[in-house]
ROVO-703485 format. One record per atom (N, C-alpha, C, O): atom name; residue in one letter; x, y, z. Coordinates in nm, 3 decimals. Example, Ala and Ser with C-alpha at 12.3 -4.5 7.8 and 13.67 -1.06 7.14 Angstrom:
+------+------+---------+---------+---------+
| site | code |      c1 |      c2 |      c3 |
+------+------+---------+---------+---------+
|    N |    a |   1.319 |  -0.569 |   0.780 |
|   CA |    a |   1.230 |  -0.450 |   0.780 |
|    C |    a |   1.320 |  -0.330 |   0.780 |
|    O |    a |   1.424 |  -0.332 |   0.846 |
|    N |    s |   1.285 |  -0.225 |   0.708 |
|   CA |    s |   1.367 |  -0.106 |   0.714 |
|    C |    s |   1.290 |   0.003 |   0.787 |
|    O |    s |   1.341 |   0.114 |   0.804 |
+------+------+---------+---------+---------+
END
This chain:
+------+------+---------+---------+---------+
| site | code |      c1 |      c2 |      c3 |
+------+------+---------+---------+---------+
|    N |    m | -10.188 |   4.746 |  -6.863 |
|   CA |    m | -10.228 |   4.809 |  -6.986 |
|    C |    m | -10.162 |   4.947 |  -6.991 |
|    O |    m | -10.161 |   5.021 |  -6.892 |
|    N |    s | -10.110 |   4.980 |  -7.106 |
|   CA |    s | -10.040 |   5.109 |  -7.119 |
|    C |    s | -10.141 |   5.223 |  -7.126 |
|    O |    s | -10.260 |   5.203 |  -7.150 |
|    N |    d | -10.089 |   5.343 |  -7.103 |
|   CA |    d | -10.175 |   5.461 |  -7.108 |
|    C |    d | -10.235 |   5.480 |  -7.247 |
|    O |    d | -10.349 |   5.523 |  -7.261 |
|    N |    i | -10.157 |   5.446 |  -7.350 |
|   CA |    i | -10.205 |   5.459 |  -7.488 |
|    C |    i | -10.320 |   5.361 |  -7.513 |
|    O |    i | -10.421 |   5.397 |  -7.572 |
|    N |    a | -10.303 |   5.237 |  -7.466 |
|   CA |    a | -10.409 |   5.137 |  -7.484 |
|    C |    a | -10.535 |   5.178 |  -7.409 |
|    O |    a | -10.646 |   5.163 |  -7.460 |
|    N |    k | -10.518 |   5.231 |  -7.287 |
|   CA |    k | -10.634 |   5.276 |  -7.210 |
|    C |    k | -10.704 |   5.391 |  -7.281 |
|    O |    k | -10.827 |   5.398 |  -7.283 |
|    N |    s | -10.626 |   5.479 |  -7.339 |
|   CA |    s | -10.683 |   5.593 |  -7.410 |
|    C |    s | -10.762 |   5.547 |  -7.532 |
|    O |    s | -10.872 |   5.596 |  -7.558 |
|    N |    r | -10.706 |   5.452 |  -7.607 |
|   CA |    r | -10.775 |   5.398 |  -7.725 |
|    C |    r | -10.905 |   5.328 |  -7.684 |
|    O |    r | -11.008 |   5.345 |  -7.750 |
|    N |    e | -10.899 |   5.250 |  -7.576 |
|   CA |    e | -11.018 |   5.179 |  -7.528 |
|    C |    e | -11.125 |   5.279 |  -7.488 |
|    O |    e | -11.243 |   5.261 |  -7.518 |
|    N |    s | -11.084 |   5.384 |  -7.419 |
|   CA |    s | -11.178 |   5.488 |  -7.377 |
|    C |    s | -11.239 |   5.557 |  -7.499 |
|    O |    s | -11.358 |   5.587 |  -7.501 |
|    N |    d | -11.155 |   5.584 |  -7.600 |
|   CA |    d | -11.205 |   5.646 |  -7.724 |
|    C |    d | -11.305 |   5.553 |  -7.793 |
|    O |    d | -11.407 |   5.600 |  -7.843 |
|    N |    d | -11.276 |   5.423 |  -7.797 |
|   CA |    d | -11.366 |   5.326 |  -7.861 |
|    C |    d | -11.501 |   5.322 |  -7.789 |
|    O |    d | -11.606 |   5.318 |  -7.853 |
|    N |    v | -11.497 |   5.323 |  -7.658 |
|   CA |    v | -11.621 |   5.322 |  -7.579 |
|    C |    v | -11.700 |   5.450 |  -7.606 |
|    O |    v | -11.821 |   5.447 |  -7.625 |
|    N |    g | -11.630 |   5.562 |  -7.606 |
|   CA |    g | -11.696 |   5.690 |  -7.633 |
|    C |    g | -11.756 |   5.696 |  -7.773 |
|    O |    g | -11.867 |   5.745 |  -7.791 |
|    N |    a | -11.683 |   5.645 |  -7.871 |
|   CA |    a | -11.732 |   5.645 |  -8.009 |
|    C |    a | -11.855 |   5.554 |  -8.022 |
|    O |    a | -11.951 |   5.589 |  -8.091 |
|    N |    a | -11.853 |   5.440 |  -7.956 |
|   CA |    a | -11.967 |   5.349 |  -7.959 |
|    C |    a | -12.089 |   5.414 |  -7.896 |
|    O |    a | -12.201 |   5.401 |  -7.946 |
|    N |    r | -12.067 |   5.485 |  -7.787 |
|   CA |    r | -12.178 |   5.554 |  -7.720 |
|    C |    r | -12.236 |   5.661 |  -7.812 |
|    O |    r | -12.357 |   5.676 |  -7.821 |
|    N |    q | -12.148 |   5.736 |  -7.879 |
|   CA |    q | -12.195 |   5.841 |  -7.969 |
|    C |    q | -12.275 |   5.780 |  -8.086 |
|    O |    q | -12.377 |   5.837 |  -8.126 |
|    N |    r | -12.230 |   5.666 |  -8.140 |
|   CA |    r | -12.303 |   5.601 |  -8.249 |
|    C |    r | -12.442 |   5.559 |  -8.202 |
|    O |    r | -12.541 |   5.578 |  -8.273 |
|    N |    r | -12.449 |   5.501 |  -8.081 |
|   CA |    r | -12.579 |   5.459 |  -8.026 |
|    C |    r | -12.672 |   5.579 |  -8.010 |
|    O |    r | -12.790 |   5.572 |  -8.042 |
|    N |    e | -12.616 |   5.690 |  -7.959 |
|   CA |    e | -12.698 |   5.810 |  -7.938 |
|    C |    e | -12.748 |   5.866 |  -8.071 |
|    O |    e | -12.863 |   5.909 |  -8.080 |
|    N |    r | -12.663 |   5.867 |  -8.173 |
|   CA |    r | -12.705 |   5.916 |  -8.304 |
|    C |    r | -12.813 |   5.825 |  -8.363 |
|    O |    r | -12.913 |   5.874 |  -8.417 |
|    N |    l | -12.794 |   5.695 |  -8.352 |
|   CA |    l | -12.892 |   5.600 |  -8.402 |
|    C |    l | -13.025 |   5.618 |  -8.330 |
|    O |    l | -13.131 |   5.617 |  -8.393 |
|    N |    h | -13.019 |   5.635 |  -8.200 |
|   CA |    h | -13.140 |   5.657 |  -8.121 |
|    C |    h | -13.210 |   5.785 |  -8.165 |
|    O |    h | -13.333 |   5.787 |  -8.179 |
|    N |    a | -13.135 |   5.891 |  -8.187 |
|   CA |    a | -13.192 |   6.018 |  -8.230 |
|    C |    a | -13.257 |   6.005 |  -8.368 |
|    O |    a | -13.363 |   6.062 |  -8.392 |
|    N |    l | -13.193 |   5.931 |  -8.459 |
|   CA |    l | -13.247 |   5.912 |  -8.593 |
|    C |    l | -13.373 |   5.827 |  -8.593 |
|    O |    l | -13.464 |   5.850 |  -8.673 |
|    N |    s | -13.381 |   5.730 |  -8.503 |
|   CA |    s | -13.496 |   5.639 |  -8.502 |
|    C |    s | -13.619 |   5.704 |  -8.440 |
|    O |    s | -13.731 |   5.659 |  -8.466 |
|    N |    g | -13.602 |   5.806 |  -8.361 |
|   CA |    g | -13.714 |   5.880 |  -8.305 |
|    C |    g | -13.788 |   5.807 |  -8.196 |
|    O |    g | -13.743 |   5.704 |  -8.145 |
|    N |    d | -13.903 |   5.861 |  -8.161 |
|   CA |    d | -13.983 |   5.808 |  -8.050 |
|    C |    d | -14.040 |   5.671 |  -8.079 |
|    O |    d | -14.064 |   5.594 |  -7.986 |
|    N |    r | -14.063 |   5.638 |  -8.204 |
|   CA |    r | -14.125 |   5.511 |  -8.241 |
|    C |    r | -14.048 |   5.394 |  -8.181 |
|    O |    r | -14.110 |   5.303 |  -8.125 |
|    N |    t | -13.918 |   5.394 |  -8.192 |
|   CA |    t | -13.836 |   5.286 |  -8.137 |
|    C |    t | -13.842 |   5.287 |  -7.985 |
|    O |    t | -13.849 |   5.181 |  -7.922 |
|    N |    t | -13.840 |   5.404 |  -7.927 |
|   CA |    t | -13.845 |   5.415 |  -7.781 |
|    C |    t | -13.975 |   5.357 |  -7.728 |
|    O |    t | -13.974 |   5.281 |  -7.632 |
|    N |    r | -14.086 |   5.393 |  -7.791 |
|   CA |    r | -14.216 |   5.340 |  -7.746 |
|    C |    r | -14.220 |   5.190 |  -7.760 |
|    O |    r | -14.267 |   5.119 |  -7.671 |
|    N |    s | -14.170 |   5.140 |  -7.874 |
|   CA |    s | -14.171 |   4.996 |  -7.898 |
|    C |    s | -14.086 |   4.925 |  -7.795 |
|    O |    s | -14.126 |   4.822 |  -7.740 |
|    N |    t | -13.969 |   4.979 |  -7.768 |
|   CA |    t | -13.881 |   4.919 |  -7.670 |
|    C |    t | -13.942 |   4.924 |  -7.531 |
|    O |    t | -13.935 |   4.827 |  -7.456 |
|    N |    d | -14.002 |   5.037 |  -7.498 |
|   CA |    d | -14.064 |   5.053 |  -7.366 |
|    C |    d | -14.179 |   4.955 |  -7.348 |
|    O |    d | -14.189 |   4.890 |  -7.244 |
|    N |    s | -14.265 |   4.943 |  -7.448 |
|   CA |    s | -14.379 |   4.853 |  -7.434 |
|    C |    s | -14.333 |   4.708 |  -7.430 |
|    O |    s | -14.392 |   4.626 |  -7.359 |
|    N |    t | -14.227 |   4.676 |  -7.503 |
|   CA |    t | -14.174 |   4.540 |  -7.498 |
|    C |    t | -14.117 |   4.512 |  -7.359 |
|    O |    t | -14.138 |   4.404 |  -7.304 |
|    N |    r | -14.047 |   4.608 |  -7.305 |
|   CA |    r | -13.991 |   4.590 |  -7.170 |
|    C |    r | -14.102 |   4.572 |  -7.067 |
|    O |    r | -14.091 |   4.487 |  -6.978 |
|    N |    v | -14.207 |   4.652 |  -7.079 |
|   CA |    v | -14.319 |   4.640 |  -6.985 |
|    C |    v | -14.382 |   4.501 |  -6.997 |
|    O |    v | -14.410 |   4.436 |  -6.896 |
|    N |    y | -14.403 |   4.457 |  -7.121 |
|   CA |    y | -14.462 |   4.325 |  -7.143 |
|    C |    y | -14.375 |   4.215 |  -7.084 |
|    O |    y | -14.424 |   4.127 |  -7.013 |
|    N |    l | -14.247 |   4.219 |  -7.113 |
|   CA |    l | -14.157 |   4.116 |  -7.061 |
|    C |    l | -14.151 |   4.118 |  -6.908 |
|    O |    l | -14.142 |   4.014 |  -6.844 |
|    N |    k | -14.156 |   4.237 |  -6.852 |
|   CA |    k | -14.155 |   4.249 |  -6.706 |
|    C |    k | -14.282 |   4.187 |  -6.647 |
|    O |    k | -14.277 |   4.116 |  -6.547 |
|    N |    e | -14.396 |   4.214 |  -6.712 |
|   CA |    e | -14.524 |   4.161 |  -6.663 |
|    C |    e | -14.530 |   4.009 |  -6.675 |
|    O |    e | -14.573 |   3.942 |  -6.581 |
|    N |    i | -14.488 |   3.954 |  -6.788 |
|   CA |    i | -14.497 |   3.808 |  -6.802 |
|    C |    i | -14.396 |   3.738 |  -6.713 |
|    O |    i | -14.412 |   3.621 |  -6.679 |
|    N |    g | -14.292 |   3.810 |  -6.674 |
|   CA |    g | -14.194 |   3.753 |  -6.583 |
|    C |    g | -14.250 |   3.732 |  -6.443 |
|    O |    g | -14.193 |   3.656 |  -6.364 |
|    N |    r | -14.361 |   3.797 |  -6.413 |
|   CA |    r | -14.423 |   3.782 |  -6.281 |
|    C |    r | -14.514 |   3.660 |  -6.274 |
|    O |    r | -14.549 |   3.615 |  -6.165 |
|    N |    v | -14.551 |   3.605 |  -6.390 |
|   CA |    v | -14.642 |   3.490 |  -6.393 |
|    C |    v | -14.559 |   3.362 |  -6.381 |
|    O |    v | -14.467 |   3.339 |  -6.460 |
|    N |    p | -14.592 |   3.279 |  -6.284 |
|   CA |    p | -14.515 |   3.156 |  -6.269 |
|    C |    p | -14.541 |   3.060 |  -6.386 |
|    O |    p | -14.652 |   3.052 |  -6.438 |
|    N |    l | -14.438 |   2.989 |  -6.426 |
|   CA |    l | -14.450 |   2.892 |  -6.535 |
|    C |    l | -14.517 |   2.765 |  -6.483 |
|    O |    l | -14.513 |   2.735 |  -6.364 |
|    N |    l | -14.579 |   2.691 |  -6.576 |
|   CA |    l | -14.640 |   2.564 |  -6.539 |
|    C |    l | -14.534 |   2.458 |  -6.518 |
|    O |    l | -14.428 |   2.459 |  -6.582 |
|    N |    t | -14.563 |   2.366 |  -6.427 |
|   CA |    t | -14.475 |   2.249 |  -6.413 |
|    C |    t | -14.511 |   2.152 |  -6.524 |
|    O |    t | -14.610 |   2.171 |  -6.594 |
|    N |    t | -14.431 |   2.050 |  -6.541 |
|   CA |    t | -14.458 |   1.948 |  -6.643 |
|    C |    t | -14.594 |   1.884 |  -6.619 |
|    O |    t | -14.672 |   1.864 |  -6.712 |
|    N |    a | -14.622 |   1.850 |  -6.494 |
|   CA |    a | -14.749 |   1.786 |  -6.460 |
|    C |    a | -14.867 |   1.879 |  -6.491 |
|    O |    a | -14.970 |   1.834 |  -6.541 |
|    N |    e | -14.851 |   2.008 |  -6.462 |
|   CA |    e | -14.958 |   2.103 |  -6.492 |
|    C |    e | -14.980 |   2.116 |  -6.642 |
|    O |    e | -15.094 |   2.125 |  -6.688 |
|    N |    e | -14.872 |   2.118 |  -6.718 |
|   CA |    e | -14.884 |   2.125 |  -6.864 |
|    C |    e | -14.959 |   2.004 |  -6.918 |
|    O |    e | -15.044 |   2.018 |  -7.006 |
|    N |    v | -14.929 |   1.886 |  -6.865 |
|   CA |    v | -14.996 |   1.764 |  -6.909 |
|    C |    v | -15.145 |   1.773 |  -6.879 |
|    O |    v | -15.229 |   1.740 |  -6.963 |
|    N |    r | -15.179 |   1.819 |  -6.757 |
|   CA |    r | -15.319 |   1.832 |  -6.719 |
|    C |    r | -15.393 |   1.930 |  -6.812 |
|    O |    r | -15.505 |   1.902 |  -6.855 |
|    N |    v | -15.331 |   2.041 |  -6.842 |
|   CA |    v | -15.392 |   2.140 |  -6.931 |
|    C |    v | -15.411 |   2.080 |  -7.070 |
|    O |    v | -15.517 |   2.097 |  -7.131 |
|    N |    a | -15.311 |   2.011 |  -7.120 |
|   CA |    a | -15.321 |   1.950 |  -7.253 |
|    C |    a | -15.433 |   1.847 |  -7.257 |
|    O |    a | -15.505 |   1.837 |  -7.356 |
|    N |    e | -15.447 |   1.769 |  -7.150 |
|   CA |    e | -15.555 |   1.669 |  -7.144 |
|    C |    e | -15.691 |   1.736 |  -7.144 |
|    O |    e | -15.784 |   1.689 |  -7.210 |
|    N |    k | -15.705 |   1.846 |  -7.070 |
|   CA |    k | -15.831 |   1.919 |  -7.067 |
|    C |    k | -15.864 |   1.976 |  -7.205 |
|    O |    k | -15.979 |   1.972 |  -7.249 |
|    N |    v | -15.763 |   2.030 |  -7.271 |
|   CA |    v | -15.784 |   2.087 |  -7.404 |
|    C |    v | -15.828 |   1.977 |  -7.500 |
|    O |    v | -15.923 |   1.995 |  -7.576 |
|    N |    a | -15.760 |   1.864 |  -7.497 |
|   CA |    a | -15.795 |   1.752 |  -7.585 |
|    C |    a | -15.937 |   1.704 |  -7.557 |
|    O |    a | -16.014 |   1.678 |  -7.650 |
|    N |    k | -15.972 |   1.692 |  -7.430 |
|   CA |    k | -16.106 |   1.648 |  -7.392 |
|    C |    k | -16.211 |   1.748 |  -7.441 |
|    O |    k | -16.315 |   1.709 |  -7.495 |
|    N |    g | -16.183 |   1.876 |  -7.423 |
|   CA |    g | -16.273 |   1.980 |  -7.470 |
|    C |    g | -16.288 |   1.980 |  -7.620 |
|    O |    g | -16.398 |   2.001 |  -7.672 |
|    N |    m | -16.179 |   1.956 |  -7.692 |
|   CA |    m | -16.186 |   1.951 |  -7.838 |
|    C |    m | -16.270 |   1.833 |  -7.884 |
|    O |    m | -16.348 |   1.844 |  -7.979 |
|    N |    k | -16.255 |   1.720 |  -7.816 |
|   CA |    k | -16.333 |   1.601 |  -7.850 |
|    C |    k | -16.482 |   1.627 |  -7.827 |
|    O |    k | -16.565 |   1.592 |  -7.911 |
|    N |    a | -16.516 |   1.689 |  -7.713 |
|   CA |    a | -16.655 |   1.722 |  -7.683 |
|    C |    a | -16.711 |   1.819 |  -7.785 |
|    O |    a | -16.826 |   1.805 |  -7.828 |
|    N |    e | -16.633 |   1.917 |  -7.824 |
|   CA |    e | -16.676 |   2.015 |  -7.922 |
|    C |    e | -16.702 |   1.947 |  -8.057 |
|    O |    e | -16.799 |   1.978 |  -8.125 |
|    N |    e | -16.614 |   1.856 |  -8.094 |
|   CA |    e | -16.630 |   1.782 |  -8.220 |
|    C |    e | -16.759 |   1.700 |  -8.218 |
|    O |    e | -16.832 |   1.698 |  -8.317 |
|    N |    e | -16.787 |   1.634 |  -8.106 |
|   CA |    e | -16.909 |   1.555 |  -8.095 |
|    C |    e | -17.034 |   1.643 |  -8.103 |
|    O |    e | -17.132 |   1.605 |  -8.167 |
|    N |    l | -17.029 |   1.760 |  -8.039 |
|   CA |    l | -17.142 |   1.853 |  -8.047 |
|    C |    l | -17.164 |   1.902 |  -8.190 |
|    O |    l | -17.277 |   1.911 |  -8.235 |
|    N |    a | -17.056 |   1.931 |  -8.259 |
|   CA |    a | -17.067 |   1.979 |  -8.397 |
|    C |    a | -17.125 |   1.870 |  -8.486 |
|    O |    a | -17.209 |   1.899 |  -8.572 |
|    N |    l | -17.081 |   1.745 |  -8.468 |
|   CA |    l | -17.136 |   1.636 |  -8.548 |
|    C |    l | -17.284 |   1.616 |  -8.519 |
|    O |    l | -17.363 |   1.594 |  -8.611 |
|    N |    h | -17.321 |   1.622 |  -8.392 |
|   CA |    h | -17.461 |   1.608 |  -8.353 |
|    C |    h | -17.545 |   1.720 |  -8.414 |
|    O |    h | -17.654 |   1.695 |  -8.466 |
|    N |    a | -17.496 |   1.844 |  -8.407 |
|   CA |    a | -17.568 |   1.958 |  -8.463 |
|    C |    a | -17.581 |   1.944 |  -8.614 |
|    O |    a | -17.686 |   1.978 |  -8.670 |
|    N |    a | -17.478 |   1.896 |  -8.679 |
|   CA |    a | -17.484 |   1.877 |  -8.825 |
|    C |    a | -17.588 |   1.772 |  -8.860 |
|    O |    a | -17.664 |   1.789 |  -8.955 |
|    N |    a | -17.591 |   1.664 |  -8.784 |
|   CA |    a | -17.690 |   1.558 |  -8.809 |
|    C |    a | -17.831 |   1.612 |  -8.790 |
|    O |    a | -17.921 |   1.581 |  -8.869 |
|    N |    e | -17.853 |   1.692 |  -8.685 |
|   CA |    e | -17.985 |   1.750 |  -8.661 |
|    C |    e | -18.024 |   1.845 |  -8.774 |
|    O |    e | -18.140 |   1.849 |  -8.815 |
|    N |    t | -17.927 |   1.921 |  -8.823 |
|   CA |    t | -17.954 |   2.013 |  -8.934 |
|    C |    t | -17.995 |   1.935 |  -9.058 |
|    O |    t | -18.090 |   1.973 |  -9.127 |
|    N |    i | -17.925 |   1.829 |  -9.087 |
|   CA |    i | -17.958 |   1.746 |  -9.203 |
|    C |    i | -18.097 |   1.685 |  -9.187 |
|    O |    i | -18.175 |   1.682 |  -9.282 |
|    N |    d | -18.127 |   1.637 |  -9.068 |
|   CA |    d | -18.258 |   1.578 |  -9.041 |
|    C |    d | -18.369 |   1.682 |  -9.057 |
|    O |    d | -18.478 |   1.650 |  -9.105 |
|    N |    s | -18.343 |   1.806 |  -9.017 |
|   CA |    s | -18.445 |   1.909 |  -9.030 |
|    C |    s | -18.467 |   1.949 |  -9.176 |
|    O |    s | -18.577 |   1.991 |  -9.214 |
|    N |    i | -18.365 |   1.935 |  -9.257 |
|   CA |    i | -18.376 |   1.966 |  -9.399 |
|    C |    i | -18.445 |   1.851 |  -9.473 |
|    O |    i | -18.531 |   1.873 |  -9.558 |
|    N |    d | -18.405 |   1.727 |  -9.439 |
|   CA |    d | -18.459 |   1.608 |  -9.507 |
|    C |    d | -18.501 |   1.506 |  -9.402 |
|    O |    d | -18.424 |   1.416 |  -9.369 |
|    N |    p | -18.622 |   1.519 |  -9.349 |
|   CA |    p | -18.666 |   1.428 |  -9.244 |
|    C |    p | -18.683 |   1.283 |  -9.291 |
|    O |    p | -18.694 |   1.193 |  -9.207 |
|    N |    t | -18.687 |   1.259 |  -9.419 |
|   CA |    t | -18.704 |   1.123 |  -9.470 |
|    C |    t | -18.574 |   1.045 |  -9.471 |
|    O |    t | -18.574 |   0.924 |  -9.497 |
|    N |    r | -18.470 |   1.108 |  -9.445 |
|   CA |    r | -18.338 |   1.046 |  -9.451 |
|    C |    r | -18.324 |   0.939 |  -9.351 |
|    O |    r | -18.219 |   0.875 |  -9.342 |
+------+------+---------+---------+---------+
END
């Protein structure tokens, strides 16, 4: 690479850095806080191991079973409420 090309590349990098710094200065602390909290969140969730396929299936089955039980309880409670309102039914 020629000296002229290296100089232009260096100028481009410097100009890009200056644009980023100006943009950062214009955006103020709000962007910094948002970026920082996002980074903290992503770092924290990165520490939690992901579920395996088998674990996901087990969790989904438990959720489905729980939803079914909840639905049955709600239907039973509704029937009792109706019976308490109209015992002749």
